[in-house]
C-alpha positions as CSV (number, residue, x, y, z in Angstrom):
1,M,15.5,9.0,49.3
2,A,19.0,10.3,50.0
3,E,20.8,11.4,46.8
4,T,24.4,11.1,48.0
5,F,26.4,8.9,50.4
6,K,27.1,12.1,52.5
7,D,23.3,12.5,53.0
8,L,23.3,9.0,54.5
9,G,26.0,9.9,57.1
10,V,28.9,8.1,55.4
11,S,32.3,9.5,56.4
12,D,34.4,11.5,53.9
13,Q,37.1,8.8,53.9
14,L,34.6,6.1,52.8
15,I,32.9,8.5,50.3
16,E,36.3,8.8,48.7
17,A,36.7,5.0,48.6
18,C,33.2,4.8,47.0
19,E,34.2,7.3,44.3
20,N,37.4,5.3,43.6
21,L,35.1,2.3,42.9
22,G,32.8,4.3,40.7
23,W,30.0,4.4,43.2
24,K,28.6,7.9,42.5
25,N,25.2,7.6,44.3
26,P,23.7,5.1,46.7
27,S,21.4,2.4,45.4
28,K,17.9,2.0,46.8
29,I,18.9,-0.7,49.3
30,Q,21.9,1.3,50.4
31,A,19.9,4.5,50.8
32,E,17.4,2.7,53.1
33,A,19.7,0.3,55.0
34,I,22.8,2.4,55.7
35,P,21.3,4.9,58.1
36,H,19.8,2.2,60.3
37,A,23.0,0.2,60.2
38,L,25.0,3.3,61.2
39,D,22.6,3.5,64.2
40,G,23.6,0.0,65.2
41,K,20.3,-1.6,64.5
42,D,19.8,-5.2,63.4
43,L,18.7,-5.4,59.8
44,I,16.9,-7.8,57.4
45,G,17.4,-6.6,53.9
46,L,15.6,-7.9,50.8
47,A,16.5,-6.7,47.4
48,Q,17.0,-7.8,43.8
49,T,20.3,-9.4,42.8
50,G,22.8,-6.7,41.5
51,S,21.2,-4.0,43.6
52,G,24.2,-3.2,45.8
53,K,23.6,-5.2,48.9
54,T,27.3,-5.7,49.6
55,G,27.9,-2.0,49.9
56,A,24.8,-1.7,52.1
57,F,26.4,-3.7,54.8
58,A,30.1,-3.1,54.1
59,L,30.0,0.7,54.4
60,P,28.4,0.8,57.9
61,I,30.7,-2.0,59.1
62,L,33.8,-0.1,58.0
63,Q,32.6,3.2,59.4
64,A,32.1,1.6,62.8
65,F,35.6,0.0,62.4
66,L,37.2,3.4,61.8
67,E,35.7,4.6,65.1
68,S,37.0,1.6,67.1
69,P,39.4,-0.6,65.1
70,H,40.4,-4.0,66.4
71,P,41.1,-7.5,65.0
72,F,38.2,-9.9,64.2
73,F,35.8,-7.0,64.0
74,A,33.2,-8.4,61.6
75,C,32.4,-11.7,59.8
76,A,30.4,-12.2,56.6
77,L,29.2,-15.6,55.6
78,S,28.5,-16.6,52.0
79,P,26.8,-19.6,50.4
80,T,29.6,-20.0,47.8
81,R,33.3,-19.7,47.7
82,E,33.4,-17.3,44.7
83,L,30.9,-15.0,46.4
84,A,33.0,-15.0,49.6
85,I,36.1,-14.0,47.6
86,Q,34.2,-11.3,45.9
87,I,32.8,-9.8,49.1
88,A,36.3,-9.8,50.6
89,E,37.6,-8.0,47.5
90,Q,35.0,-5.3,48.0
91,F,35.9,-4.9,51.7
92,K,39.6,-4.6,50.7
93,A,38.9,-2.1,48.0
94,L,36.8,0.1,50.3
95,G,39.4,-0.2,53.1
96,S,42.5,0.1,51.0
97,G,43.1,3.6,52.3
98,F,43.4,2.6,56.0
99,G,45.2,-0.7,55.9
100,L,42.2,-3.0,56.4
101,K,43.1,-6.7,56.6
102,C,40.7,-9.4,55.4
103,A,40.9,-13.2,55.6
104,V,38.9,-15.5,53.3
105,L,38.0,-18.9,54.7
106,V,36.7,-21.2,52.0
107,G,37.1,-24.8,51.0
108,G,39.4,-25.8,48.2
109,I,42.3,-23.9,49.8
110,E,44.8,-25.4,52.3
111,M,43.8,-25.0,55.9
112,M,47.3,-24.1,56.9
113,E,47.5,-21.2,54.5
114,Q,44.3,-19.8,56.1
115,T,45.6,-20.5,59.6
116,K,48.5,-18.2,58.7
117,M,46.1,-15.5,57.7
118,L,44.2,-15.8,61.0
119,A,47.5,-15.6,62.9
120,N,47.9,-12.1,61.2
121,R,44.8,-11.1,63.2
122,P,42.6,-9.8,60.3
123,H,39.9,-7.2,60.8
124,I,37.3,-8.8,58.6
125,I,36.6,-12.5,58.0
126,V,34.6,-13.6,55.0
127,G,33.9,-17.3,54.4
128,T,31.7,-20.2,53.8
129,P,30.0,-21.7,56.9
130,G,31.7,-25.1,56.7
131,R,35.2,-23.8,56.5
132,L,34.6,-21.2,59.3
133,L,33.4,-24.0,61.6
134,D,36.5,-26.1,60.7
135,H,38.8,-23.2,61.9
136,L,36.7,-22.5,65.0
137,S,37.1,-26.2,65.9
138,N,40.7,-26.8,64.9
139,T,42.7,-23.6,64.7
140,K,44.2,-22.9,68.1
141,G,43.5,-19.5,69.5
142,F,40.9,-18.5,66.9
143,S,37.5,-17.4,68.2
144,L,34.9,-14.8,67.4
145,R,34.5,-13.4,70.9
146,T,35.4,-9.8,69.8
147,L,33.1,-9.9,66.8
148,K,30.9,-6.7,66.5
149,Y,29.1,-7.5,63.2
150,L,27.8,-10.6,61.5
151,V,26.4,-10.8,58.0
152,K,24.7,-13.9,56.8
153,K,21.9,-15.3,54.6
154,L,18.9,-15.4,57.0
155,Q,17.4,-18.8,57.8
156,R,16.1,-18.8,61.4
157,V,17.8,-16.6,63.8
158,C,16.8,-14.3,66.7
159,L,17.5,-10.6,66.1
160,R,16.8,-7.7,68.4
161,N,13.7,-6.0,66.9
162,P,15.3,-5.9,63.5
163,V,14.5,-3.3,60.9
164,K,13.1,-5.0,57.8
165,I,13.9,-3.3,54.5
166,E,12.4,-4.6,51.3
167,V,13.0,-2.5,48.2
168,A,11.7,-5.2,45.9
169,S,10.7,-8.8,46.0
170,K,13.8,-11.0,46.0
171,Y,12.1,-13.1,43.4
172,S,11.5,-10.3,40.9
173,T,13.8,-9.3,38.1
174,V,15.0,-5.8,37.3
175,D,13.3,-3.7,34.7
176,T,16.4,-3.3,32.6
177,L,16.6,-7.0,31.9
178,M,15.0,-8.2,28.6
179,Q,13.9,-11.8,29.1
180,H,12.9,-14.2,26.3
181,Y,12.5,-17.9,25.7
182,C,12.8,-20.2,22.7
183,F,10.9,-23.5,22.5
184,V,13.4,-26.0,20.9
185,S,13.7,-29.6,20.1
186,D,16.3,-31.3,22.3
187,K,17.8,-32.6,19.1
188,Y,18.6,-29.1,17.9
189,K,19.3,-27.2,21.1
190,D,23.0,-26.9,20.3
191,C,22.1,-25.3,16.9
192,Y,20.0,-22.6,18.7
193,L,22.8,-22.0,21.2
194,V,25.3,-21.4,18.4
195,Y,22.8,-19.3,16.4
196,I,22.2,-17.0,19.4
197,L,26.0,-16.6,20.1
198,I,26.6,-15.7,16.4
199,E,23.7,-13.2,16.5
200,K,25.1,-11.7,19.8
201,C,28.7,-11.7,18.5
202,G,30.9,-9.6,20.7
203,F,28.6,-10.0,23.7
204,S,30.0,-11.1,27.0
205,S,27.9,-14.2,27.7
206,M,27.2,-16.7,30.5
207,V,25.7,-20.1,29.4
208,F,24.2,-22.1,32.3
209,T,24.0,-25.9,32.2
210,R,22.6,-28.3,34.8
211,T,25.6,-30.6,35.2
212,C,29.4,-30.3,35.5
213,Y,29.8,-32.7,32.5
214,A,27.6,-30.5,30.3
215,T,29.8,-27.4,31.0
216,R,32.8,-29.3,29.6
217,I,31.1,-30.7,26.6
218,V,29.4,-27.4,25.7
219,A,32.6,-25.4,26.1
220,L,34.5,-27.9,24.0
221,F,32.2,-27.9,21.1
222,L,31.9,-24.1,21.2
223,R,35.7,-23.9,21.0
224,N,35.7,-26.3,18.1
225,L,33.5,-23.8,16.3
226,G,35.9,-20.9,17.1
227,F,34.2,-19.4,20.1
228,K,36.3,-18.2,23.1
229,A,34.4,-20.3,25.6
230,I,35.7,-21.6,29.0
231,P,34.0,-23.9,31.6
232,I,33.5,-23.5,35.3
233,S,31.9,-26.0,37.7
234,G,32.1,-27.3,41.2
235,E,34.2,-30.3,40.2
236,M,37.1,-28.1,39.2
237,A,39.9,-27.3,41.6
238,Q,39.3,-23.9,43.3
239,S,42.4,-22.4,41.6
240,K,41.0,-23.3,38.2
241,R,37.6,-21.9,39.0
242,L,39.1,-18.6,40.0
243,G,41.4,-18.7,36.9
244,A,38.4,-19.2,34.7
245,L,36.5,-16.3,36.3
246,N,39.5,-14.0,36.0
247,Q,39.9,-14.9,32.4
248,F,36.3,-14.1,31.7
249,K,36.4,-10.9,33.7
250,A,39.5,-9.8,31.7
251,G,37.8,-10.5,28.4
252,A,40.3,-13.2,27.3
253,S,37.3,-15.5,27.0
254,N,33.9,-13.9,26.3
255,I,31.8,-17.0,27.0
256,L,31.6,-18.6,30.4
257,V,29.9,-22.0,30.4
258,C,28.9,-22.8,34.0
259,T,26.7,-24.6,36.5
260,D,24.8,-22.8,39.3
261,V,28.2,-22.4,41.1
262,A,28.5,-19.2,39.2
263,S,24.9,-18.0,39.6
264,R,25.0,-16.6,43.1
265,G,26.2,-13.1,43.9
266,L,29.0,-12.8,41.4
267,D,29.3,-9.2,40.2
268,I,30.9,-9.3,36.7
269,P,29.9,-5.8,35.3
270,S,30.5,-6.7,31.7
271,V,28.0,-9.6,31.3
272,D,25.6,-8.7,28.4
273,L,23.8,-12.0,27.9
274,V,22.7,-15.0,30.0
275,I,21.6,-18.1,28.2
276,N,19.8,-20.9,30.0
277,Y,21.0,-23.9,28.0
278,D,19.3,-26.0,30.7
279,I,16.3,-24.8,32.6
280,P,16.9,-25.1,36.4
281,A,14.6,-27.4,38.3
282,N,14.4,-24.9,41.1
283,P,12.8,-21.7,39.8
284,K,14.7,-19.6,42.3
285,D,17.9,-20.5,40.6
286,Y,16.6,-18.8,37.5
287,I,16.5,-15.5,39.4
288,H,20.1,-15.9,40.5
289,R,21.2,-16.9,37.0
290,V,19.7,-14.0,35.1
291,G,20.8,-11.6,37.8
292,R,24.4,-12.0,36.5
293,T,23.4,-9.4,33.8
294,A,21.5,-6.1,34.0
295,R,23.3,-5.2,37.3
296,A,23.4,-1.8,38.9
297,G,21.1,-0.1,36.5
298,R,22.7,-1.5,33.3
299,S,20.7,-3.3,30.6
300,G,21.0,-7.0,29.8
301,V,19.4,-9.9,27.9
302,A,18.4,-13.4,29.2
303,I,17.3,-16.2,26.8
304,S,16.0,-19.6,27.9
305,L,16.2,-22.6,25.6
306,V,13.1,-24.7,26.6
307,D,12.8,-28.2,25.4
308,Q,9.8,-30.6,25.8
309,Y,11.3,-32.1,28.9
310,Q,11.8,-28.8,30.7
311,L,8.5,-27.0,29.9
312,V,7.1,-27.7,33.4
313,W,10.1,-26.1,35.1
314,F,9.9,-23.1,32.8
315,K,6.2,-22.6,33.7
316,Q,7.2,-22.6,37.4
317,I,9.7,-19.8,36.7
318,E,7.0,-17.7,35.1
319,N,4.7,-18.3,38.1
320,L,7.5,-17.2,40.4
321,I,8.3,-14.0,38.6
322,G,4.7,-13.3,38.0
323,K,4.7,-12.8,34.3
324,E,4.7,-14.7,31.0
325,L,7.9,-14.2,29.0
326,P,7.9,-13.4,25.2
327,E,9.1,-16.0,22.7
328,M,12.2,-15.2,20.7
329,P,11.2,-14.9,17.0
330,F,13.8,-17.2,15.4
331,Q,13.5,-18.6,11.8
332,R,13.9,-22.3,12.3
333,E,15.1,-23.0,8.8
334,E,17.9,-20.4,9.3
335,V,19.0,-21.9,12.6
336,L,19.1,-25.5,11.1
337,L,21.5,-24.4,8.4
338,L,24.1,-24.7,11.2
339,N,23.2,-28.3,12.0
340,E,26.0,-30.1,10.1
341,R,28.7,-27.9,11.5
342,V,27.4,-28.2,15.0
343,K,27.0,-32.0,14.8
344,E,30.5,-32.3,13.6
345,A,31.9,-30.1,16.4
346,T,29.9,-31.9,19.2
347,G,31.0,-35.3,17.8
348,I,34.6,-34.3,17.9
349,S,34.2,-33.1,21.5
350,R,32.4,-36.2,22.7
351,R,34.9,-38.5,21.1
352,G,37.8,-36.6,22.6
353,M,36.2,-36.8,26.1
354,E,35.5,-40.6,25.7
355,E,39.1,-41.2,24.6
356,S,40.5,-39.4,27.6
357,G,38.4,-41.1,30.2
358,G,34.9,-39.7,29.8
359,K,33.2,-38.8,33.1
360,K,35.5,-41.0,35.1
361,G,38.5,-38.9,34.0
362,K,36.7,-35.6,34.5
363,R,39.1,-34.2,37.2
364,R,42.2,-35.1,35.2
365,N,40.6,-33.6,32.0
366,D,39.6,-30.5,33.8
367,E,43.1,-29.9,35.0
368,E,44.6,-30.4,31.5
369,D,41.9,-28.4,29.8
370,M,42.1,-25.5,32.2
371,D,45.9,-25.4,32.1
372,K,45.7,-25.2,28.4
373,H,43.2,-22.4,28.2
374,L,44.4,-20.4,31.2
375,G,47.9,-20.4,29.8
376,T,49.4,-22.2,32.7
377,K,52.0,-24.9,32.5
378,D,50.9,-28.2,30.9
379,R,51.0,-31.1,33.3
380,K,52.1,-34.6,32.7
381,F,49.8,-37.1,34.3
382,S,51.4,-40.4,35.0
383,K,49.8,-43.2,36.9
384,K,52.4,-42.7,39.6
385,K,51.5,-39.0,40.1
386,R,47.8,-39.6,40.1
387,K,47.9,-42.0,43.1
């Protein structure tokens, strides 16, 4: 395997950009994919999450762009808004030395704002499929006729004798990830969560729940106990979701309580711990969740809280990854010493949510809650303004 980006045929200009990003040597998927991509071949790449797939396609695209630059040169499609924004950020960082222009086309942002970006004739487009189709149908003069490269998650598509590169099963987890589970009673799940966060004090942690409502209630009761927790879910406005991610990346909040909207593709280098507060019904989602830690050769820890209702789903996860996970050796009596404090904190959180509208008022509450914890201006919600 090639030891340097120069060995792969990457240009000096892009090698310098890699060094500026701290990319000293190519990852396995990059070492195998980049030479074929530089030769202009269609590729299908399979690799573990956190293995450097974005660089594997971005570097060949940018090298080809430097040889023949023109607007609407390449398009990358992403399954989520946050991942699309992150991919665009990597393109911008790699292309900062030669004036690369990117446009991000995702939902949750005004179409007109994106139309202005397209009028500026960007070189790279990154977006979600639905919003890209909206612009192709409704934005006058916008087309992909000059497109040279397309990057997407493969479903069924015809490629020209593609080179298939598989550096590891996409359903495997990296060796640097320590995975454990803890079998808990649903009644005391919150106690175990708090106990783990105390034990891992100072860790940057992501706590995954199954519902948007749960992200809010868990983040609230953790804050009532003094933790720096912040929620993110698909029901939040896009600006608030990005604000929460930026606060977490900056370390202002070290606990991100999230749904699977935050599980796919996001590269947050400092994540030390992933906790599955709820076990996902789809075992593949587990791979994406735990892939938020132990990225790019770093170590990480994943702990799953398994109650009696989710045991079947947990067994499906073990079948998918091909191994049985070890149980975390907690002292139950020690954990339950937290019960009274945790019950009080969760009670305060639930009463507060009920008084402010419960689930029906979730959007209003999210806006107020996020304004408060992101340090933005408090909003006054009158009946007139909410119409």
